[in-house]
Phi, psi and omega in degrees: 000147176228138180233138179224142172299137179253118178075024175126266187264138178294340179286342180265319183201144178225133175257126180249141170239123182240136173256111184283164185306324181276003179096352179291137177262128180241148177235148180217135174246121180246126183210145170254359189266007183256109179290155180193176179287172181302316177259106183219158176288116178264347175211137177227131177242126180245131179220185183293336182265355181148206184223141175240122175254129173262113185258128179250130177234111182282336188254331185231212181234042179261003181279180180131215176226154178230128180254126179246124178230171178301339182264359179143198180224159177214150177239101187291359178155152181255149176206159176268148180310315184287334175298318182295323177292323178297319179295323177296313180296318177302320179294317177301315180298320178299316180297319179294313182297322186262350185075012180272189180256140176292163179304317176250103184288161182304328181296332176293319176297321177295323177294319176298316179298322178299322177294316179299316180293323177294321177297317178298318178299316180297317178300316180297333182260022176070028178091012180300149174287121182234149178284151172268122182297137177275138180257000000 
């Protein structure tokens, strides 16, 4: 992975380049510096089959995801930002009560943290390509 400040300061925006295990190169731009409306796409994934926008709405129920394909688009459901957090907490409580595993297990969070730490290392090293530690 390689990380570079985008547009100046790393605290405003960071551009990541990741080389995935299968050799695919992925790019990600993370920013707090982009103004937008209350309901806006906070994450967009583009692939060969189309685009997926994750829309966050802090005030209403216009959030959710929107899938764009060559044949059209669909919105599988609307949700409020805080509803999604409530569902995460409900899932954690269910896992605790039943002794089961949550939908997103802790190892996924550790894998996400490894990417963040690798990005910080790359920034400290002037954008050097650094490995992402396996958890």
